[in-house]
C-alpha atoms as one frame of an Amber mdcrd trajectory, in Angstrom:
protein
   0.000   0.000   0.000   1.294   3.440  -0.921   1.279   5.785   2.100   2.334
   8.970   0.307   4.262  10.279  -2.680   6.481  13.261  -3.299   7.835  14.630
  -6.561  10.506  11.916  -6.767   9.622   9.360  -4.084   7.019   6.731  -3.278
   6.641   5.690   0.363   4.862   2.371   0.738   4.453  -0.616   3.041   7.424
  -2.966   3.212   7.032  -6.248   1.344   9.042  -9.462   1.702  10.635  -8.652
  -1.648  12.131  -5.458  -0.172  14.168  -7.175   2.544  17.261  -7.889   0.417
  17.559  -4.278  -0.764  16.976  -2.935   2.749  19.532  -5.395   4.112  22.109
  -3.872   1.753  21.343  -0.434   3.198  21.571  -1.792   6.761  24.890  -3.404
   5.863  26.699  -0.102   5.260  28.457   1.367   8.282  28.059   4.890   6.873
  24.258   4.526   6.671  23.955   3.321  10.256  26.372   5.551  12.153  23.620
   7.816  13.531  21.030   5.074  14.061  20.742   4.066  17.744  23.807   1.968
  18.499  25.194   2.150  14.958  24.896  -1.580  14.414  25.274  -2.504  10.752
  25.793  -6.287  10.694  22.137  -7.261  10.405  21.019 -10.662   9.155  17.978
 -11.194   6.960  16.186 -12.899   9.863  16.954 -10.050  12.288  15.726  -7.400
   9.869  12.588  -9.403   9.037  11.781  -9.739  12.768  12.346  -6.016  13.301
   9.841  -5.166  10.558   7.304  -7.713  11.821   7.496  -6.164  15.301   7.399
  -2.522  14.162   4.730  -2.931  11.506   1.911  -4.246  13.666   0.377  -0.740
  13.468   0.036  -0.567   9.673  -3.766  -0.518  10.107  -3.426   2.746  12.066
  -1.167   4.212   9.360   2.196   4.001  11.070   5.178   1.649  11.161   8.256
   1.415   8.935   7.839   2.009   5.209  10.006   1.517   2.133  11.258   4.604
   0.270  11.381   4.066  -3.507  12.374   6.269  -6.407   9.379   7.077  -8.590
  11.244   6.783 -11.871  12.936   3.413 -11.252  11.094   2.026  -8.195  14.566
   1.355  -6.766  14.679   1.214  -2.968  16.677   4.039  -1.386  15.799   3.594
   2.293  13.142   3.347   4.952  11.102   5.835   6.944   9.189   5.166  10.116
   6.459   6.557  12.303   6.467   5.087  15.795   4.145   5.241  18.810   7.120
   5.721  21.142   5.112   7.644  23.733   2.031   5.421  24.136  -0.101   8.012
  22.357  -0.960   7.596  18.652  -1.560  11.359  18.459   2.131  11.938  19.257
   4.381   9.951  16.920   8.124   9.742  16.510   9.684   9.814  13.049  12.951
   8.428  11.758  14.528   7.431   8.494  17.521   5.716   6.936  18.524   6.913
   3.487  21.242   5.060   1.604  24.372   7.218   1.461  24.350   7.003  -2.350
  21.394   9.427  -2.199  22.713  11.879   0.399  23.032  15.517  -0.604  20.424
  15.309  -3.390  17.466  16.783  -1.494  15.710  13.455  -0.914  15.795  13.841
   2.888  14.040  17.201   2.793  11.501  15.971   0.255  10.858  12.876   2.365
  10.471  14.795   5.623   8.063  17.318   4.110   5.995  14.426   2.743   6.062
  12.596   6.072   4.922  15.699   7.959   2.022  16.232   5.532   1.049  12.539
   5.735   1.207  12.547   9.545  -0.941  15.638  10.045  -3.253  15.605   7.022
  -3.885  11.855   6.705  -3.326  10.482  10.221  -4.556  13.666  11.954  -1.886
  13.499  14.640  -1.231  16.357  17.074   2.551  16.215  17.351   5.492  14.727
  15.425   8.811  14.185  17.234  12.291  13.518  15.835  15.298  12.610  17.942
  18.889  12.591  16.728  22.461  12.748  17.881  23.779  16.321  17.877  26.690
  15.220  15.672  24.174  14.341  12.929  24.336  17.869  11.508  22.371  16.970
   8.352  19.370  15.739  10.362  19.543  18.721  12.720  19.436  21.120   9.737
  16.733  19.098   8.028  14.509  19.164  11.120  14.845  22.935  11.305  14.254
  23.397   7.554  11.049  21.369   7.873   9.669  23.679  10.554  10.487  21.565
  13.597  11.578  23.257  16.822  14.242  21.977  19.196  12.482  21.152  22.461
  14.983  19.061  24.424  18.640  18.167  24.589  20.332  15.482  26.599  22.946
  12.796  26.752  22.695   9.030  26.415  24.028   6.667  29.052  27.174   6.207
  26.958  27.734   9.977  26.684  26.357  10.813  23.218  24.567  14.153  23.042
  21.113  14.248  21.441  18.367  16.684  20.463  14.618  16.266  20.313  12.654
  18.279  17.749   8.906  18.541  17.321   6.255  20.051  15.149   2.577  20.483
  15.973  -0.377  22.381  14.558   0.743  21.791  10.983  -1.696  23.326   8.517
  -0.074  22.564   5.164  -1.503  21.280   1.928
């Protein structure tokens, strides 16, 4: 099922056929360095289990979705909406974009589309993004997409992080 589209991207539910391409993305250290613990040695079984666990909320419109190029349908990453706070009106967003596609504007296009989908389709009240402060590209992207920094902190292992949010979005 297609969740939303942008000028160059299609965001849709993950299928079993997507796992191999997503596993290649998860296998690159560069792609994973700002994702939680930075783990990049995933197996097909581990990734499949992750998606099965995270995608139990597809009926409510959130979970992890595949990001595809419109012109080739090639898979370039994943984007997720998560009920991290026990409130489906307040969702957390995150994405992994293959480094081959960094610096081409896909992140901004994706985030604008995700914000519109979250507020206009799912009718949520608040969208949250959390990232390590060293992830300068995601910090800038959050700000460019109208998100405001609300919190800052440090993980148990000493990595600094920011939390951004947007609410009351009234876009098209």
